[in-house]
gemmi code that builds the backbone of each chain (N, CA, C; Angstrom):
import gemmi

chains = {
    "A": [
        ("UNK", (-15.390, -20.675, -3.140), (-14.642, -20.409, -4.372), (-13.152, -20.635, -4.119)),
        ("UNK", (-12.575, -21.292, -5.042), (-11.131, -21.526, -4.889), (-10.392, -20.192, -4.933)),
        ("UNK", (-9.330, -20.089, -4.146), (-8.582, -18.843, -4.093), (-7.857, -18.584, -5.413)),
        ("UNK", (-7.803, -17.299, -5.777), (-7.092, -16.944, -7.000), (-5.788, -16.240, -6.681)),
        ("UNK", (-5.334, -16.406, -5.439), (-4.039, -15.834, -5.058), (-2.975, -16.886, -5.359)),
        ("UNK", (-1.838, -16.422, -5.895), (-0.722, -17.342, -6.101), (0.421, -16.881, -5.221)),
        ("UNK", (0.983, -17.807, -4.469), (2.088, -17.456, -3.576), (3.240, -18.424, -3.756)),
        ("UNK", (4.455, -17.859, -3.797), (5.648, -18.688, -3.785), (6.458, -18.275, -2.585)),
        ("UNK", (6.796, -19.229, -1.745), (7.592, -18.921, -0.566), (8.889, -19.705, -0.636)),
        ("UNK", (9.997, -19.003, -0.409), (11.299, -19.673, -0.435), (11.975, -19.479, 0.903)),
        ("UNK", (12.271, -20.577, 1.566), (12.940, -20.493, 2.867), (14.440, -20.630, 2.693)),
        ("UNK", (15.204, -19.711, 3.296), (16.643, -19.937, 3.384), (17.035, -19.561, 4.796)),
        ("UNK", (17.358, -20.573, 5.586), (17.583, -20.373, 7.015), (16.250, -19.986, 7.648)),
        ("UNK", (16.229, -18.874, 8.427), (14.961, -18.460, 9.028), (14.325, -17.319, 8.238)),
        ("UNK", (14.854, -17.107, 7.029), (14.360, -16.033, 6.178), (13.400, -16.597, 5.128)),
        ("UNK", (12.216, -16.012, 5.041), (11.248, -16.445, 4.029), (11.083, -15.338, 2.999)),
        ("UNK", (11.289, -15.696, 1.736), (11.090, -14.747, 0.650), (9.747, -15.065, 0.008)),
        ("UNK", (8.828, -14.095, 0.043), (7.467, -14.333, -0.420), (7.216, -13.567, -1.715)),
        ("UNK", (6.703, -14.279, -2.709), (6.282, -13.614, -3.947), (4.813, -13.916, -4.131)),
        ("UNK", (3.999, -12.911, -4.394), (2.566, -13.164, -4.507), (1.979, -12.455, -5.720)),
        ("UNK", (0.914, -13.061, -6.219), (0.232, -12.545, -7.397), (-1.263, -12.671, -7.163)),
        ("UNK", (-1.986, -11.574, -7.307), (-3.430, -11.585, -7.106), (-4.139, -11.374, -8.439)),
        ("UNK", (-5.369, -11.866, -8.529), (-6.190, -11.591, -9.705), (-7.167, -10.487, -9.344)),
        ("UNK", (-7.001, -9.308, -9.933), (-7.927, -8.218, -9.633), (-7.848, -7.165, -10.740)),
        ("UNK", (-8.994, -6.608, -11.157), (-8.949, -5.625, -12.262), (-8.258, -4.310, -11.897)),
        ("UNK", (-8.242, -3.929, -10.605), (-7.619, -2.669, -10.163), (-8.037, -1.491, -11.060)),
        ("UNK", (-9.355, -1.266, -11.136), (-9.879, -0.158, -11.954), (-9.625, 1.179, -11.261)),
        ("UNK", (-9.071, 2.152, -12.017), (-8.744, 3.451, -11.426), (-9.980, 4.331, -11.252)),
        ("UNK", (-11.017, 4.070, -12.061), (-12.180, 4.938, -12.035), (-12.107, 6.008, -13.108)),
        ("UNK", (-10.964, 6.057, -13.835), (-10.850, 7.061, -14.898), (-10.759, 6.412, -16.278)),
        ("UNK", (-10.954, 5.094, -16.324), (-10.907, 4.395, -17.603), (-12.315, 4.294, -18.170)),
        ("UNK", (-12.441, 4.506, -19.475), (-13.754, 4.398, -20.110), (-13.947, 3.022, -20.708)),
        ("UNK", (-15.146, 2.504, -20.550), (-15.496, 1.239, -21.179), (-15.508, 1.458, -22.695)),
        ("UNK", (-14.703, 0.703, -23.458), (-14.607, 0.949, -24.907), (-15.939, 0.748, -25.641)),
        ("UNK", (-16.840, -0.065, -25.106), (-18.118, -0.312, -25.777), (-19.158, 0.758, -25.465)),
        ("UNK", (-19.311, 1.096, -24.208), (-20.367, 2.028, -23.813), (-19.868, 3.470, -23.709)),
        ("UNK", (-18.555, 3.671, -23.608), (-18.003, 5.017, -23.465), (-18.198, 5.575, -22.064)),
        ("UNK", (-18.710, 4.749, -21.158), (-18.919, 5.233, -19.793), (-17.719, 4.884, -18.905)),
        ("UNK", (-17.527, 5.695, -17.871), (-16.424, 5.443, -16.955), (-16.659, 4.150, -16.175)),
        ("UNK", (-15.606, 3.346, -16.086), (-15.679, 2.128, -15.276), (-15.420, 2.533, -13.827)),
        ("UNK", (-16.336, 2.210, -12.903), (-16.149, 2.650, -11.516), (-14.876, 2.102, -10.870)),
        ("UNK", (-14.355, 2.858, -9.919), (-13.183, 2.443, -9.145), (-13.420, 1.072, -8.523)),
        ("UNK", (-12.457, 0.192, -8.685), (-12.555, -1.141, -8.088), (-11.133, -1.631, -7.859)),
        ("UNK", (-10.692, -1.626, -6.609), (-9.297, -1.991, -6.365), (-9.126, -2.627, -4.997)),
        ("UNK", (-8.064, -3.427, -4.873), (-7.704, -3.994, -3.577), (-7.255, -2.837, -2.691)),
        ("UNK", (-7.735, -2.797, -1.453), (-7.305, -1.735, -0.548), (-6.213, -2.240, 0.393)),
        ("UNK", (-6.382, -3.456, 0.885), (-5.407, -3.943, 1.863), (-5.081, -5.415, 1.637)),
        ("UNK", (-3.781, -5.696, 1.639), (-3.276, -7.057, 1.463), (-2.487, -7.393, 2.724)),
        ("UNK", (-2.864, -8.489, 3.376), (-2.251, -8.816, 4.666), (-1.620, -10.199, 4.632)),
        ("UNK", (-0.423, -10.316, 5.186), (0.257, -11.605, 5.315), (0.443, -11.900, 6.795)),
        ("UNK", (0.042, -13.100, 7.216), (0.358, -13.512, 8.578), (1.105, -14.835, 8.519)),
        ("UNK", (2.048, -15.006, 9.451), (2.779, -16.264, 9.560), (2.520, -16.820, 10.946)),
        ("UNK", (1.872, -17.969, 11.022), (1.437, -18.524, 12.317), (0.707, -17.451, 13.126)),
        ("UNK", (-0.245, -16.772, 12.476), (-1.099, -15.761, 13.129), (-0.389, -14.433, 13.395)),
        ("UNK", (0.930, -14.371, 13.234), (1.638, -13.102, 13.464), (1.656, -12.307, 12.154)),
        ("UNK", (1.213, -11.049, 12.233), (1.194, -10.212, 11.031), (2.628, -9.896, 10.611)),
        ("UNK", (2.969, -10.250, 9.376), (4.321, -9.962, 8.906), (4.337, -8.867, 7.841)),
        ("UNK", (3.151, -8.533, 7.292), (3.098, -7.464, 6.294), (1.666, -6.993, 6.117)),
        ("UNK", (1.497, -5.653, 6.081), (0.208, -5.083, 5.691), (0.514, -4.124, 4.549)),
        ("UNK", (-0.008, -4.421, 3.376), (0.221, -3.573, 2.215), (-1.071, -2.831, 1.886)),
        ("UNK", (-1.000, -1.495, 1.911), (-2.155, -0.673, 1.556), (-2.006, -0.227, 0.105)),
        ("UNK", (-3.004, -0.556, -0.700), (-2.927, -0.254, -2.128), (-3.890, 0.861, -2.520)),
        ("UNK", (-3.478, 1.689, -3.478), (-4.409, 2.613, -4.121), (-4.737, 2.014, -5.479)),
        ("UNK", (-5.465, 2.774, -6.290), (-5.789, 2.306, -7.637), (-4.539, 2.277, -8.509)),
        ("UNK", (-3.458, 2.906, -8.057), (-2.248, 3.006, -8.872), (-1.400, 1.737, -8.849)),
        ("UNK", (-1.826, 0.722, -8.121), (-1.124, -0.557, -8.207), (-1.672, -1.262, -9.455)),
        ("UNK", (-0.762, -1.860, -10.229), (-1.144, -2.429, -11.521), (-2.193, -3.532, -11.396)),
        ("UNK", (-2.934, -3.712, -12.488), (-3.909, -4.795, -12.601), (-3.245, -6.138, -12.275)),
        ("UNK", (-3.972, -7.030, -11.652), (-3.429, -8.305, -11.186), (-2.125, -8.086, -10.418)),
        ("UNK", (-2.249, -7.469, -9.224), (-1.078, -6.997, -8.481), (-0.042, -8.076, -8.170)),
        ("UNK", (1.222, -7.648, -8.269), (2.363, -8.462, -7.871), (2.958, -7.808, -6.644)),
        ("UNK", (3.318, -8.603, -5.675), (3.946, -8.033, -4.483), (4.907, -9.033, -3.874)),
        ("UNK", (6.112, -8.584, -3.522), (7.041, -9.491, -2.870), (7.750, -8.805, -1.717)),
        ("UNK", (8.107, -9.601, -0.719), (8.814, -9.101, 0.464), (9.449, -10.292, 1.179)),
        ("UNK", (10.209, -10.036, 2.226), (10.850, -11.108, 3.001), (10.670, -10.849, 4.483)),
        ("UNK", (10.617, -11.911, 5.243), (10.601, -11.732, 6.694), (11.453, -12.803, 7.359)),
        ("UNK", (11.945, -12.478, 8.560), (12.782, -13.428, 9.296), (11.946, -14.121, 10.369)),
        ("UNK", (12.520, -15.121, 10.995), (11.816, -15.849, 12.045), (10.899, -16.931, 11.504)),
        ("UNK", (11.126, -17.328, 10.240), (10.274, -18.346, 9.632), (10.949, -19.714, 9.724)),
        ("UNK", (10.129, -20.768, 9.736), (10.690, -22.115, 9.703), (9.738, -23.039, 8.942)),
        ("UNK", (10.257, -24.169, 8.514), (9.437, -25.130, 7.785), (8.271, -25.557, 8.668)),
        ("UNK", (7.085, -25.660, 8.066), (5.901, -26.061, 8.813), (5.041, -24.878, 9.239)),
        ("UNK", (5.587, -23.655, 9.137), (4.796, -22.466, 9.473), (3.641, -22.307, 8.477)),
        ("UNK", (2.525, -21.760, 8.980), (1.377, -21.514, 8.102), (1.353, -20.043, 7.706)),
        ("UNK", (1.546, -19.800, 6.426), (1.490, -18.437, 5.898), (0.096, -18.215, 5.322)),
        ("UNK", (-0.547, -17.137, 5.776), (-1.884, -16.829, 5.266), (-1.848, -15.488, 4.552)),
        ("UNK", (-2.379, -15.459, 3.345), (-2.453, -14.235, 2.551), (-3.915, -13.882, 2.378)),
        ("UNK", (-4.286, -12.646, 2.630), (-5.674, -12.263, 2.386), (-5.741, -10.828, 1.898)),
        ("UNK", (-6.741, -10.540, 1.066), (-6.949, -9.147, 0.663), (-8.429, -8.803, 0.733)),
        ("UNK", (-8.669, -7.479, 0.818), (-10.030, -6.967, 0.772), (-10.030, -5.813, -0.221)),
        ("UNK", (-11.109, -5.662, -1.014), (-11.136, -4.536, -1.954), (-12.161, -3.496, -1.514)),
        ("UNK", (-12.248, -2.404, -2.292), (-13.104, -1.283, -1.885), (-14.586, -1.613, -1.970)),
        ("UNK", (-14.933, -2.764, -2.556), (-16.330, -3.177, -2.566), (-16.611, -4.218, -1.488)),
        ("UNK", (-15.582, -4.523, -0.694), (-15.780, -5.474, 0.396), (-15.531, -6.921, 0.011)),
        ("UNK", (-15.161, -7.181, -1.250), (-14.857, -8.550, -1.673), (-13.517, -8.968, -1.068)),
        ("UNK", (-13.369, -10.256, -0.825), (-12.125, -10.741, -0.222), (-11.644, -12.011, -0.921)),
        ("UNK", (-10.395, -12.336, -0.697), (-9.843, -13.612, -1.148), (-8.742, -13.966, -0.165)),
        ("UNK", (-8.543, -15.240, 0.076), (-7.445, -15.619, 0.969), (-6.893, -16.979, 0.603)),
        ("UNK", (-5.653, -17.187, 1.013), (-4.962, -18.424, 0.699), (-4.035, -18.785, 1.853)),
        ("UNK", (-4.011, -20.071, 2.167), (-3.087, -20.538, 3.201), (-2.085, -21.479, 2.573)),
        ("UNK", (-0.839, -21.345, 2.989), (0.172, -22.243, 2.478), (1.142, -22.584, 3.609)),
        ("UNK", (1.708, -23.773, 3.533), (2.638, -24.193, 4.578), (4.064, -24.013, 4.060)),
        ("UNK", (4.886, -23.330, 4.831), (6.275, -23.103, 4.421), (7.046, -24.415, 4.467)),
        ("UNK", (7.885, -24.622, 3.459), (8.725, -25.829, 3.476), (10.044, -25.552, 2.778)),
    ],
    "B": [
        ("UNK", (-29.886, 27.781, 32.483), (-29.839, 26.811, 31.381), (-30.735, 25.617, 31.699)),
        ("UNK", (-31.554, 25.201, 30.756), (-32.460, 24.091, 31.076), (-31.754, 22.749, 30.919)),
        ("UNK", (-32.259, 21.804, 31.710), (-31.596, 20.506, 31.834), (-31.590, 19.727, 30.518)),
        ("UNK", (-32.669, 19.837, 29.772), (-32.798, 19.090, 28.507), (-31.651, 19.401, 27.563)),
        ("UNK", (-31.345, 20.681, 27.481), (-30.310, 21.091, 26.552), (-28.935, 20.563, 26.983)),
        ("UNK", (-28.714, 20.639, 28.303), (-27.439, 20.176, 28.834), (-27.243, 18.677, 28.559)),
        ("UNK", (-28.331, 17.902, 28.749), (-28.277, 16.462, 28.508), (-27.923, 16.171, 27.053)),
        ("UNK", (-28.575, 16.923, 26.207), (-28.375, 16.744, 24.769), (-26.912, 17.011, 24.408)),
        ("UNK", (-26.375, 18.067, 25.020), (-24.997, 18.463, 24.783), (-24.041, 17.350, 25.203)),
        ("UNK", (-24.341, 16.804, 26.390), (-23.508, 15.726, 26.923), (-23.524, 14.521, 25.989)),
        ("UNK", (-24.736, 14.178, 25.564), (-24.894, 13.027, 24.674), (-24.109, 13.259, 23.390)),
        ("UNK", (-24.142, 14.494, 22.927), (-23.450, 14.842, 21.689), (-21.948, 14.635, 21.830)),
        ("UNK", (-21.414, 15.086, 22.936), (-19.977, 14.961, 23.187), (-19.591, 13.490, 23.279)),
        ("UNK", (-20.407, 12.723, 24.003), (-20.131, 11.302, 24.162), (-20.142, 10.598, 22.812)),
        ("UNK", (-21.096, 10.969, 21.979), (-21.223, 10.337, 20.677), (-20.020, 10.659, 19.795)),
        ("UNK", (-19.602, 11.908, 19.852), (-18.446, 12.333, 19.051), (-17.202, 11.564, 19.476)),
        ("UNK", (-17.051, 11.367, 20.777), (-15.899, 10.640, 21.294), (-15.926, 9.191, 20.818)),
        ("UNK", (-17.113, 8.630, 20.811), (-17.305, 7.246, 20.387), (-16.971, 7.085, 18.897)),
        ("UNK", (-17.411, 8.050, 18.118), (-17.210, 7.993, 16.671), (-15.724, 8.107, 16.329)),
        ("UNK", (-14.993, 8.839, 17.176), (-13.572, 9.065, 16.893), (-12.733, 7.859, 17.297)),
        ("UNK", (-13.269, 7.012, 18.147), (-12.512, 5.917, 18.734), (-11.972, 4.877, 17.738)),
        ("UNK", (-12.818, 4.322, 16.874), (-12.341, 3.225, 16.026), (-11.113, 3.587, 15.197)),
        ("UNK", (-11.026, 4.847, 14.754), (-9.893, 5.250, 13.912), (-8.568, 5.095, 14.647)),
        ("UNK", (-8.553, 5.432, 15.927), (-7.310, 5.338, 16.673), (-7.032, 3.897, 17.074)),
        ("UNK", (-8.101, 3.116, 17.277), (-7.933, 1.725, 17.684), (-7.389, 0.878, 16.547)),
        ("UNK", (-7.907, 1.113, 15.335), (-7.489, 0.311, 14.194), (-6.209, 0.879, 13.608)),
        ("UNK", (-5.081, 0.387, 14.089), (-3.798, 0.891, 13.612), (-3.610, 0.548, 12.145)),
        ("UNK", (-4.186, -0.580, 11.734), (-3.963, -1.056, 10.373), (-5.071, -0.597, 9.416)),
        ("UNK", (-5.777, 0.486, 9.771), (-6.846, 0.971, 8.898), (-6.259, 1.479, 7.580)),
        ("UNK", (-6.984, 1.286, 6.515), (-6.552, 1.771, 5.207), (-6.542, 3.296, 5.224)),
        ("UNK", (-5.397, 3.942, 4.925), (-5.314, 5.408, 5.033), (-6.035, 6.122, 3.884)),
        ("UNK", (-7.348, 6.129, 3.974), (-8.191, 6.642, 2.891), (-7.858, 8.089, 2.505)),
        ("UNK", (-7.683, 8.951, 3.517), (-7.452, 10.381, 3.255), (-6.152, 10.614, 2.500)),
        ("UNK", (-5.090, 9.884, 2.903), (-3.797, 10.058, 2.248), (-3.875, 9.593, 0.796)),
        ("UNK", (-4.635, 8.521, 0.562), (-4.775, 8.007, -0.800), (-5.612, 8.946, -1.667)),
        ("UNK", (-6.508, 9.722, -1.042), (-7.391, 10.613, -1.795), (-6.705, 11.925, -2.156)),
        ("UNK", (-5.577, 12.236, -1.493), (-4.885, 13.503, -1.731), (-4.467, 13.621, -3.191)),
        ("UNK", (-4.563, 14.846, -3.739), (-4.248, 15.024, -5.152), (-2.860, 15.630, -5.368)),
        ("UNK", (-2.148, 15.918, -4.289), (-0.773, 16.416, -4.412), (0.142, 15.588, -3.515)),
        ("UNK", (1.362, 15.370, -3.991), (2.299, 14.522, -3.252), (2.536, 15.050, -1.838)),
        ("UNK", (2.694, 16.379, -1.709), (2.959, 16.974, -0.397), (1.808, 16.736, 0.566)),
        ("UNK", (0.589, 16.896, 0.058), (-0.602, 16.704, 0.892), (-0.737, 15.238, 1.312)),
        ("UNK", (-0.425, 14.331, 0.389), (-0.515, 12.900, 0.703), (0.452, 12.567, 1.827)),
        ("UNK", (1.662, 13.138, 1.746), (2.666, 12.853, 2.773), (2.295, 13.486, 4.099)),
        ("UNK", (1.780, 14.713, 4.063), (1.354, 15.371, 5.304), (0.286, 14.546, 5.997)),
        ("UNK", (-0.662, 14.033, 5.216), (-1.749, 13.258, 5.799), (-1.235, 11.953, 6.386)),
        ("UNK", (-0.299, 11.333, 5.681), (0.185, 10.018, 6.117), (1.172, 10.126, 7.277)),
        ("UNK", (2.068, 11.129, 7.216), (3.148, 11.194, 8.203), (3.057, 12.386, 9.145)),
        ("UNK", (2.148, 13.324, 8.875), (2.070, 14.523, 9.697), (3.071, 15.582, 9.272)),
        ("UNK", (3.876, 15.273, 8.258), (4.818, 16.251, 7.710), (5.097, 15.894, 6.249)),
        ("UNK", (5.395, 16.911, 5.430), (5.767, 16.573, 4.051), (7.258, 16.798, 3.841)),
        ("UNK", (7.973, 16.992, 4.962), (9.417, 17.186, 4.895), (10.116, 15.853, 5.158)),
        ("UNK", (10.659, 15.251, 4.120), (11.399, 14.010, 4.286), (12.882, 14.300, 4.102)),
        ("UNK", (13.717, 13.675, 4.894), (15.163, 13.857, 4.788), (15.689, 12.984, 3.651)),
        ("UNK", (16.376, 13.572, 2.652), (16.927, 12.742, 1.580), (17.941, 11.759, 2.161)),
        ("UNK", (17.855, 10.505, 1.752), (18.747, 9.497, 2.315), (19.338, 8.622, 1.226)),
        ("UNK", (20.675, 8.460, 1.301), (21.361, 7.592, 0.339), (21.253, 6.140, 0.772)),
        ("UNK", (20.665, 5.910, 1.953), (20.536, 4.544, 2.443), (19.265, 3.857, 1.938)),
        ("UNK", (18.501, 4.586, 1.112), (17.315, 3.977, 0.505), (17.648, 3.663, -0.948)),
        ("UNK", (17.389, 2.436, -1.356), (17.630, 2.056, -2.737), (16.281, 1.926, -3.442)),
        ("UNK", (16.101, 2.746, -4.464), (14.856, 2.712, -5.240), (15.193, 2.209, -6.631)),
        ("UNK", (14.589, 1.069, -6.983), (14.872, 0.498, -8.302), (13.636, 0.655, -9.184)),
        ("UNK", (13.756, 1.517, -10.185), (12.682, 1.720, -11.157), (13.316, 1.806, -12.537)),
        ("UNK", (12.554, 1.507, -13.584), (13.157, 1.651, -14.917), (13.335, 3.123, -15.270)),
        ("UNK", (14.370, 3.446, -16.073), (14.581, 4.824, -16.494), (13.465, 5.241, -17.450)),
        ("UNK", (13.128, 4.318, -18.332), (12.050, 4.555, -19.290), (11.047, 3.425, -19.176)),
        ("UNK", (9.770, 3.772, -18.969), (8.725, 2.755, -18.930), (7.908, 2.874, -20.203)),
        ("UNK", (8.002, 1.839, -21.047), (7.251, 1.904, -22.293), (5.766, 1.839, -22.022)),
        ("UNK", (5.395, 1.060, -20.991), (3.995, 0.911, -20.656), (3.761, 1.405, -19.226)),
        ("UNK", (3.081, 2.546, -19.117), (2.846, 3.135, -17.803), (1.922, 2.313, -16.928)),
        ("UNK", (1.256, 1.313, -17.514), (0.317, 0.502, -16.737), (1.036, -0.486, -15.837)),
        ("UNK", (2.280, -0.809, -16.192), (3.027, -1.782, -15.398), (4.468, -1.297, -15.226)),
        ("UNK", (4.720, -0.586, -14.133), (6.062, -0.090, -13.853), (6.580, -0.805, -12.599)),
        ("UNK", (7.599, -1.663, -12.755), (8.106, -2.369, -11.580), (8.860, -1.435, -10.638)),
        ("UNK", (8.581, -1.559, -9.362), (9.222, -0.726, -8.347), (9.762, -1.627, -7.236)),
        ("UNK", (11.042, -1.467, -6.903), (11.605, -2.191, -5.765), (12.259, -1.182, -4.838)),
        ("UNK", (11.917, -1.258, -3.574), (12.496, -0.345, -2.585), (13.135, -1.166, -1.476)),
        ("UNK", (14.388, -0.840, -1.157), (15.016, -1.488, -0.009), (15.849, -0.433, 0.714)),
        ("UNK", (16.118, -0.677, 1.974), (16.883, 0.301, 2.736), (17.719, -0.369, 3.813)),
        ("UNK", (18.825, 0.296, 4.153), (19.647, -0.194, 5.248), (19.359, 0.601, 6.520)),
        ("UNK", (18.385, 1.526, 6.456), (17.974, 2.263, 7.651), (17.406, 1.268, 8.663)),
        ("UNK", (17.575, 1.598, 9.955), (17.111, 0.661, 10.991), (15.751, 1.046, 11.551)),
        ("UNK", (15.085, 0.065, 12.132), (13.767, 0.239, 12.753), (12.760, 0.885, 11.805)),
        ("UNK", (12.628, 0.302, 10.630), (11.700, 0.818, 9.627), (10.270, 0.454, 10.024)),
        ("UNK", (9.380, 1.442, 9.962), (7.979, 1.205, 10.311), (7.102, 1.082, 9.072)),
        ("UNK", (7.425, 1.853, 8.035), (6.648, 1.735, 6.800), (7.460, 2.210, 5.609)),
        ("UNK", (7.053, 1.708, 4.426), (7.657, 2.131, 3.164), (6.506, 2.536, 2.255)),
        ("UNK", (6.601, 3.707, 1.637), (5.517, 4.163, 0.765), (6.057, 4.542, -0.606)),
        ("UNK", (5.200, 4.374, -1.612), (5.553, 4.776, -2.974), (4.683, 5.968, -3.358)),
        ("UNK", (5.329, 7.080, -3.714), (4.598, 8.273, -4.122), (5.001, 8.613, -5.558)),
        ("UNK", (4.019, 8.783, -6.435), (4.272, 9.164, -7.829), (3.789, 10.604, -7.980)),
        ("UNK", (4.754, 11.521, -8.104), (4.434, 12.937, -8.017), (3.334, 13.389, -8.982)),
        ("UNK", (3.381, 12.941, -10.228), (2.434, 13.455, -11.222), (1.195, 12.593, -11.424)),
        ("UNK", (1.019, 11.564, -10.631), (-0.222, 10.792, -10.754), (-1.380, 11.602, -10.164)),
        ("UNK", (-2.609, 11.380, -10.679), (-3.752, 12.131, -10.147), (-3.920, 11.934, -8.639)),
        ("UNK", (-3.618, 10.729, -8.167), (-3.586, 10.431, -6.727), (-2.168, 9.938, -6.437)),
        ("UNK", (-1.277, 10.843, -5.966), (0.157, 10.517, -5.902), (0.532, 9.302, -5.048)),
        ("UNK", (-0.161, 9.085, -3.918), (0.217, 7.949, -3.066), (-0.248, 6.660, -3.734)),
        ("UNK", (0.722, 5.833, -4.153), (0.367, 4.607, -4.871), (0.163, 3.440, -3.915)),
        ("UNK", (1.047, 3.315, -2.943), (0.944, 2.201, -2.012), (1.761, 2.518, -0.772)),
        ("UNK", (1.384, 1.895, 0.330), (2.083, 2.094, 1.586), (2.153, 0.754, 2.305)),
        ("UNK", (3.365, 0.359, 2.676), (3.568, -0.962, 3.266), (3.990, -0.830, 4.720)),
        ("UNK", (3.257, -1.477, 5.601), (3.608, -1.448, 7.021), (4.569, -2.597, 7.302)),
        ("UNK", (5.707, -2.263, 7.924), (6.765, -3.241, 8.161), (6.843, -3.556, 9.654)),
        ("UNK", (6.288, -4.688, 10.088), (6.424, -5.049, 11.512), (7.862, -5.500, 11.796)),
        ("UNK", (8.241, -5.523, 13.073), (9.571, -5.993, 13.449), (9.751, -7.421, 12.943)),
        ("UNK", (10.901, -7.719, 12.353), (11.156, -9.057, 11.824), (10.969, -9.130, 10.318)),
        ("UNK", (10.231, -8.163, 9.768), (10.045, -8.120, 8.319), (11.121, -7.213, 7.733)),
        ("UNK", (11.743, -7.652, 6.639), (12.841, -6.880, 6.069), (12.310, -5.653, 5.319)),
        ("UNK", (13.018, -4.520, 5.410), (12.581, -3.326, 4.684), (12.952, -3.429, 3.210)),
        ("UNK", (12.254, -4.312, 2.529), (12.575, -4.617, 1.135), (11.297, -5.102, 0.461)),
        ("UNK", (10.704, -4.258, -0.391), (9.433, -4.625, -1.031), (9.491, -4.389, -2.536)),
        ("UNK", (8.726, -5.191, -3.272), (8.616, -5.024, -4.724), (7.166, -5.094, -5.130)),
        ("UNK", (6.784, -4.229, -6.069), (5.441, -4.320, -6.634), (5.465, -3.716, -8.031)),
        ("UNK", (4.287, -3.597, -8.622), (4.185, -2.971, -9.942), (3.102, -1.920, -9.871)),
        ("UNK", (3.406, -0.722, -10.394), (2.435, 0.366, -10.291), (2.106, 0.964, -11.651)),
        ("UNK", (1.049, 1.802, -11.646), (0.646, 2.514, -12.862), (1.133, 3.954, -12.780)),
        ("UNK", (1.564, 4.484, -13.941), (1.961, 5.884, -14.001), (1.282, 6.551, -15.182)),
        ("UNK", (0.639, 7.686, -14.932), (-0.103, 8.387, -15.979), (0.817, 9.104, -16.947)),
        ("UNK", (1.951, 9.593, -16.458), (2.877, 10.342, -17.301), (4.259, 10.321, -16.647)),
        ("UNK", (5.241, 10.879, -17.373), (6.604, 10.978, -16.841), (6.579, 11.709, -15.496)),
        ("UNK", (7.243, 11.144, -14.509), (7.160, 11.719, -13.174), (8.312, 11.230, -12.304)),
        ("UNK", (8.549, 11.962, -11.229), (9.440, 11.462, -10.199), (8.691, 10.409, -9.395)),
        ("UNK", (9.365, 9.320, -9.080), (8.824, 8.327, -8.160), (9.600, 8.490, -6.860)),
        ("UNK", (8.878, 8.654, -5.761), (9.524, 8.892, -4.482), (9.304, 7.696, -3.558)),
        ("UNK", (10.413, 7.183, -3.017), (10.328, 6.131, -2.011), (10.438, 6.805, -0.660)),
        ("UNK", (9.416, 6.637, 0.163), (9.410, 7.279, 1.476), (9.492, 6.208, 2.556)),
        ("UNK", (10.498, 6.322, 3.421), (10.691, 5.340, 4.485), (10.492, 6.024, 5.835)),
        ("UNK", (9.589, 5.452, 6.630), (9.372, 5.982, 7.979), (10.062, 5.056, 8.964)),
        ("UNK", (10.948, 5.637, 9.790), (11.596, 4.845, 10.836), (11.195, 5.443, 12.183)),
        ("UNK", (11.732, 4.879, 13.261), (11.387, 5.431, 14.569), (12.061, 6.780, 14.805)),
        ("UNK", (12.972, 7.181, 13.891), (13.634, 8.466, 14.083), (13.151, 9.548, 13.113)),
        ("UNK", (12.435, 9.182, 12.074), (11.966, 10.215, 11.156), (11.505, 9.688, 9.813)),
        ("UNK", (11.355, 10.634, 8.868), (10.874, 10.310, 7.534), (12.019, 10.546, 6.551)),
        ("UNK", (12.343, 9.541, 5.760), (13.445, 9.638, 4.805), (12.939, 9.311, 3.401)),
        ("UNK", (13.606, 9.879, 2.401), (13.143, 9.591, 1.046), (14.274, 9.633, 0.039)),
        ("UNK", (13.975, 9.045, -1.094), (14.849, 9.174, -2.254), (13.935, 9.124, -3.470)),
        ("UNK", (14.349, 9.768, -4.567), (13.450, 9.764, -5.725), (14.224, 9.561, -7.022)),
        ("UNK", (13.506, 9.100, -8.023), (14.072, 8.880, -9.353), (13.006, 9.200, -10.375)),
        ("UNK", (13.439, 9.748, -11.508), (12.463, 10.034, -12.546), (12.251, 8.817, -13.436)),
        ("UNK", (11.002, 8.578, -13.793), (10.674, 7.521, -14.752), (9.989, 8.182, -15.940)),
        ("UNK", (10.565, 7.966, -17.130), (9.955, 8.520, -18.342), (8.912, 7.528, -18.851)),
        ("UNK", (7.683, 8.004, -19.023), (6.603, 7.118, -19.443), (6.235, 7.410, -20.892)),
        ("UNK", (6.268, 6.383, -21.732), (5.944, 6.547, -23.145), (4.441, 6.508, -23.351)),
        ("UNK", (3.771, 5.510, -22.771), (2.313, 5.408, -22.864), (1.748, 5.374, -21.452)),
        ("UNK", (0.872, 6.316, -21.124), (0.306, 6.402, -19.777), (-0.539, 5.196, -19.437)),
        ("UNK", (-0.682, 4.933, -18.148), (-1.382, 3.733, -17.726), (-2.602, 4.007, -16.874)),
        ("UNK", (-3.162, 5.222, -16.961), (-4.283, 5.496, -16.065), (-5.595, 5.669, -16.793)),
        ("UNK", (-5.586, 6.189, -18.020), (-6.831, 6.412, -18.754), (-7.193, 5.200, -19.571)),
        ("UNK", (-7.857, 5.386, -20.716), (-8.285, 4.215, -21.475), (-7.933, 4.325, -22.918)),
    ],
}
model = gemmi.Model(1)
for chain_id, residues in chains.items():
    chain = gemmi.Chain(chain_id)
    for i, (resn, *xyz) in enumerate(residues, 1):
        res = gemmi.Residue()
        res.name, res.seqid = resn, gemmi.SeqId(i, " ")
        for name, pos in zip(("N", "CA", "C"), xyz):
            atom = gemmi.Atom()
            atom.name, atom.element = name, gemmi.Element(name[0])
            atom.pos, atom.b_iso = gemmi.Position(*pos), 0.0
            res.add_atom(atom)
        chain.add_residue(res)
    model.add_chain(chain)
structure = gemmi.Structure()
structure.add_model(model)
structure.setup_entities()
């Protein structure tokens, strides 16, 4: 399946500014289905990890309180053009998604 | 004391030690207990071992004063504190106060942005863990429409 993660990386010197957007319902477990009136079970990303050339540059732990289709941005130093940035997440049901992009 | 019982006891101890091992080995494990806490103080105690954070003017927390839609509240946290190990977002009045926790390895800037849900008007607390301690700053966000129910 094609990845549904969107990443924008901006290099300035050795600093990389990363903006990312994931597709995920991020269900809190307290929302009711408008049709059936039943609670929609908790379903959320638990961990979002960024590695640059295999080095972990960010681990973001999410609860259900992160908004639907999560947005996350951060910056790290020591980056250069040609580096491989890998983004991956896992949710509480064990589903995963990942994306690789080359910094330029 | 009979030998059978002693063996069983030994096996039990060994098993308990084995079961406890993965938690300490996996530094990057998702902090399930802290996320399950229903009070901000308890969430912080579980995550940091203390709920006493030193107020710091060196942490910049950017949140809207009024959030019309509690389902999408932008949060940006940055700090000039040195040797930052993690940055966490705690929403005092949310049913599960710990919203997110970001681990900052060396080389990564202590500057993160995300969007969170807020059930009602509450203080949002930015908690920064450095190699010297736990620091925080907070701001109130007024929520017009909650973002947790349906």
